N, C-alpha and C positions, 0 to 999 in steps of 0.2 A: 635219829637213823639216818646213816650214809646215802648219800645218791644210790649207789649200787645198790641195795640192802632194799630201800626204795621202789626199784626199776626189777626184783627177785620179786617183790610180794606181789603187785600190782600184775607180771606175769603171768603169775600162779590164777592170781582175779581174777585173771582174763580167760585161763585156760576152766577154770572150774566151770565158773556161766556161759561156756561156750559164745558160737557164734550169736546171738543174743544178747546176750547181756542179763538174759532166763534163765535158773540153774534147769529150768526142764529141760530146756531145749540142750543138754551138756552133749559129748560126743559122744552118745546113745541116740541124741534126737528124739525125738517126741515120746515119753512113754504111754503105754495104757492106763487111762483112767483122766493122763491132762485134755483141758482143751488144747481142741485143733487149733496151726495160728490159722490166721487171716492169711489168702494170698491173692494176689493178681498173674495172668501173666495172660499172652498174647494166644486164642485158642486157631484150629485148622482155617479159619474163615478169616483169619490176622481182625476177630472184635479180642475187647476185650473181655480175659473172662476172669468174674467178683467170684470167690469164695463165701461174702455176707448174700449174694443174691439169691443162694441157693440153697446154707446148711441153714435148718430150719424146715425147708422142704421137702429134701430126700434125705434117707444115707449115699452115701457120699464111698463109694471106691476108691481110694484115690492111689495110685499105681506110677514107680516110677520104674524105665524101661531106660537100655541103654541107648538103643539106636534102630531108626526106621530101617524096613527093609533088612533086616539081618534073619537069621532063622530062628532064634530063641525066641524073641522078642517078636514074629512073625508068627510063630507058637503063641504065644500066651497073646497076642490083640488077632487073631481067631478065632479064640477059644471064652472071650467076653467079646466076641463080634455074634458067637455063636449061643453063646449063653444071653444075652443082651432081655432075647422077650422078661425067661426067666427072674430076671433081672427087676425089672419095669415092674412085673405084674407087683413086686413087692416093694415097688416103690425106692430104686435103688436106683441112683444115678451115677454113669463110671466115667472115670475121668482116667488118661492116656496123657504124664508125663514125662516130658524127656530137652535137650538139650537139642535137641533138631528145628530148624527154623520150619515160617509157616511153610511154607512155597513143601521143602521136605515131609511132613504131615498130610499136605493134600495130596501128594504125589501118593504116600503110602493108602491114605482109605483110600483110592482109588485101584488101587493095584488089588485092594485087596476087599474092597468093598464094606469098610470098616464105619460104621454105624452110630460111636459115640466120639467125646470129643476128646481131643489130642490137644494139650495148651504144649509152648514153646517158649522152654524156658534155660534161654540163649545164655542168659547171666545168671543162672541156678540159683537162682531167688530166692524159688520153692522150693526145689532143695535143700538150701539152707536152712530155711524156714522147720526145718523137716528133721532137717540131722542127717537126711540121706547122704552120705562119702559119694562125692567125683570129685576126676579127674579131666584133662584136656580131652578134646575133641581128637576130631579124625575126622577124614574122609571118604568114601566106598562111591568108583560104580557101577550103578542099575539099571537094569535095561526097564522100561512100564512101559506096555504100547510099542513096544518096538524104537524105541525111541533110547537113546541110551542119555544115561543123567551126572552127574556128578551129583554124591547128597551130603556136603560138608555141613558139620556138627559141631557146636561153640565147643561140646564139656559133654562126658557121657558119664548118668551119673549108674548107681549099686542100681539093680533091680529090688526094691522094699516094696510092699504094698500096706497101705491103710485104710483100716472102718472107722468113718463119723456118723456116727448115729446123729440122729436130729436135733441132739439140746446142742452138738457143736463139741460131744466129746471123744478119743478117739478111744472107740472098740474092742480094735484091734491091729495087731502091726505085725509085720512077718517081716521077717530080715534076709532069710535065708529061701526064697521062693525058687517052687520050678516055676518055669517058664508056658510048660503046657500045660502043668493043672492048676495055675492059679484062682482060675474060673473059680472052679468044683470047690478051691482049698475056702476061695472067699461066697459061694453056698452053704458049703459047710456051715461058717461061725457067722452065716442069717439066720442058721434053723436055730441056733441054738441063745439067739438074740429074744425070736417072739417066743 
């Protein structure tokens, strides 16, 4: 085989295997029924949050969103905030993930009294593990408590939501999320699991 043919074959193989080298994480990412990838990132307190410390103890809702303190993302986060007592009653933990920094997350939580964990996926490793598309980040100006802030994020992820059961399997995947209705959609998924 020529060097050119070998390179083409390797390129095609890499594309089929996706980012992780595992066929289940190909272009469309993790599928329903797949084991959820293990992942970790800094949380909104600057501590390392590891999925292995949570899977098996609770059902996890892991939702990816584009940016802190923006319209749709705020509606989505506030809906999860308002519904959190219902999720907690069912043994569910909600985790929001974006390319924002820990500091951005702290401002977002402060501005909207968010009561669940936000992960700072500034290198995109969590998004890649799930197969969530991302693009270059950006900056926005926001006022919190009458003070101006520039929020810069490393990357902007697509708005996708996953539900991981206690056994660590993905039981729900939504790649066409309606931000304002996501919390209620997840609630319906949980009802169907019971």
